[in-house]
N, C-alpha and C positions, 0 to 999 in steps of 0.2 A: 458423430461423436462417439467419444471413448466412453466407455460401458464398465471403467475403475469406478469403485467407488471416492465420491464425496469427501471430501477433510474440511476439519476446522479452520476457520478463514479470521478470526477473531476478530479485533476492532477493526473496522474497514475506515480507512483519513483517503481523502481524496487531496491531490495538490492544489495549488494555487492554480495554477494552468488549468486542470481538469476541471477544478469549481467554475471558474469562467467562463469557459466553454461552454461547459454546462449550460449553467444562464443565462450567457448569450443567445443557444441554440439548443432548443426544447430537442429535437432529432440528433442531436451530438448528447443527449443526454439519453434516452433509449439506445443508441449505441452503445456508451459507454453500461448501462444496465445489459444490454446481451454479452459485452464483452466477461463481466463479473461472472455471467453464468455460465459460458464458455469456459473460462478460469477454474472454476467451482468445480466444471463438471472433466477436470482435466482435459481440453482442449486446448493447448498450449498455445493457439494459434501459429502464427509465421517463425518458427524457430528452426535454428538447422539442426540436425541429428545429433550432433553433440549434448547441446544442450534440453533437448527433448528426452536424451538418456538420462540423463543429470534430474531432468522432472522425475521422470520415472522411479530413481533410486532413490532418490528424494522421498516421496512416498512411504518409502518406508526404514530409511536412516534419518526422518527428521533433520536433512535439511533445508533451505531454501527452496520457495517453488519462480517460480517467474514462467511471463506467458506476454509475449508482444502481436499485436494485432495493428494490421494495416488500419486507417481510417479508411474508409471511403471517400470516391474521389468526389460526390456530391458535395462533402464535409468536410474536404479540405481548407483550410486555408493556410496558417502557418506550422499546422500539424497535420503531419501524413503516419503518425505512430503512434500508439496507448503501449503502456507497459503496464503489467499489473504485480506484484511482487510480495508473496505470502511471507513473512518471516518464519524461521528454523523450527521455531516453538508453537507454532500458528497462533499467534498472539495476536495478530495485526496484520491485515491486508491494505497496502497502498497503490493507489492506482493516481499514474504520474505518467508526463509527458519525459522523452530519453533525456530530454536536455536539462532537467531538473532533477535527474541522480547525482 
């Protein structure tokens, strides 16, 4: 885990796909909660180097923050990855599936 200070995440929003998957599978809900914790702790998940550096810069200049987490194989159905996006002004954070962007 990163030691960078956490940031404000604002209001939390779940996409319809995330909401449905959480309501159908309790373990998926726990996975999402873990992803939120990782995002808030500046652990950006499975990002390439460019996106990782963009997030580090965004912490100081107020740009959007983006994380991507691979869904564990035992929880996969049609969902292979989850995205978390915190808005540039830190007013809101949305958890969604890539196809819902």
